[in-house]
C-alpha angles and dihedrals in degrees: 000000000000125000111218110194111204135232119185115192123207122162090354092300134106108253142157126219117205109234088347096291116149090210090057099064126148119187113218104172139004094219117049091189090060089053090050088052089055090050090051091049089053089057104263120143098184132052128187109221126189122191097211093183087053092050093054095040097043096237133065114277104172106048093129090057090046089052090055089051089052088051090059086069097257128142101236122212102192134195139161127093097003095142101134133054089239090058091048091050092050091051092051092045093057090054110271108157093207135008126213119220113200123151095027092050088061090049105041131028088182092060092053092044091054092049094048090051091051103038106017116193092008087079118081128174122224115215109192112188130198109186087340095306124113115259118203142178096046090323090294094120129044117207131209090244117105118231092236092051091052091045091053091050092049092047091052088055090057098253105170101205131032120190109207114197121183102211094198093061097036111119093358095103090214099118134277126289093255095177092056092046092049091050093054094043090054093047102054142046094215121099111262127212112201119219135179137056106027106149104156142019091260090065089061091045088056090053091048086054091049091053089064088071097026106045091176090074098111100183149300133265114227121189126139093031089064095045093048093049093244091126136019115232090211089052092050092049089053095056116115109259095028127113127186 
């Protein structure tokens, strides 16, 4: 299982938003690329990057910062504001290893199908769920579509990776919504990356255990717990069953 340390960028800085709320922002570093360098030094190969300004604006706003993170030697999984093919192509051109489609995936299956045909496994779909319903546009709006229904449609299109975030647990450090993750893992063939709620190493251990029966669990995104010192990235990377 892969550990994806997270970097959320807003105003060019490394921040975290509790449950995605713009009014609940904590700034952790002025230079996201320096944070990426620390993750790389700890042994991580991948980093999950969200352009929060892009998510709210509908188009990427921090690609220069993302490019500097790529230059640190990280495989970047990038989301936030990627709602046109041109935006996706720009993100891939600057070195993103994988791009995450969120809002547009909930709006247009044709858009996702076109991207999968063109870029294959470099396309992931982010499914952000609030009380089981898909949240879009930087989690500002909640749709009438269930997370599982969207996951099944994306799976049928051949999307290789789904990133399933439980908005209610995100940034709360109280543990992931394992029931929701299990339900999605059991419903799709795609690899699933769990996100939201990790607050201690034991939470990751529980996901490692879950992978024994759900081999399509690809990994877990860990953000605030690292920044708050609740977990050590180096320790997580050293757990049995984890790879960088």
